Structures are given as C-alpha cells and as structure tokens.
N, C-alpha and C positions, 0 to 999 in steps of 0.2 A: 947566427943567433948566439947570444951569450948563454952558455949552458948553466951559469951560476944563478940565473933568474928562474924563479918558479912562479906558478900561477898566482900565488898569494902576493908576491912582491910586485908583479905587474899590476894586479888589481889595485894594490895600495897606491901605486904611482898614478894609475888612471883615476882613482877616487880623489886624490889630492888635486890633480890637475883639473878635474871637472869642478871641484869645489872652488878653485881659484877663478875659473872661467865664470862661474855663477856669481861670484863676488864682484868681478869686473862688470858683468852685465847689470848688476843692481846698482853699482856705483861707478859709472864710467869715468875715466880720467882723461884729461887732455894731453896731447903731445906737447912737450916743452923742451927747452934747452937749459942746461945747467953746466957751467964751466966749459962751454963749447961742445958738450956732449948732448946729443939728442935722445930724449927718452920718448919712444913712440909706443903708446899702449896698443895701437892697432897691430903693430909688428909683434908685440909681446903676445897678444891674444892669438895671432896666427901661429906663433911658435907653440903655444899651449895646445892649439888644435892639432898640430903636427905630432905633438907628444901623445895625444889621445889616439891618433891614427896609428902611431908606432905601437902603442899598447895593444890595440886591436889586432894588429898583425902578429905581435908576440903571442897573444892569447890564442889566436887561430893555430899558430905553429905548435904551441905547447899542448893543445888539446886535439891534435890530429888523431884520426882514427881510421881504421880500415873497415869497409863495409863489403862483406862477401854476399853475393846473391847468385841465384841461378834461375834459369828459365826452363819451363817445360813446354814443349811443342807437341800438340796432339795431332 
C-alpha cells in the first residue's frame, strides 16, 4: 500500500470515479475506432469499477482497527 495516500485522498479518487461512472450510465457511448485505435467504453467502465474496488481496499486498509474482547464462562 502506498503510505503517501490518506483516507481523504482515496475518498476523493473514489468520488470522482463514481461521478464518471454515473455520467457514463446517463449518457452511454458506443465503442468506435479512430486512427486505428479502438475506444471501448465498456472496457473503460470496467477500469473505473476496478478503481472503485481498489479504493475500497485502500480504505479498508487505512481504517484497520483492533477489537479486543473477552469471554466469561460461569
């Protein structure tokens, strides 16, 4: 994990990524070719979903905590 990232930075990345996904859902784009290069919006959306998953993993790691408990047996 990159120690230079903090919760705020990861949350910002996640917010921006989710906003882009929402925009693509509202206005879907077709896959097309330009100058021999393929622009696949489906692949782009999958990449954005992977970014959200990465953010979730980072947030889980950054907010780790320890829970101590004990049991009493009568």
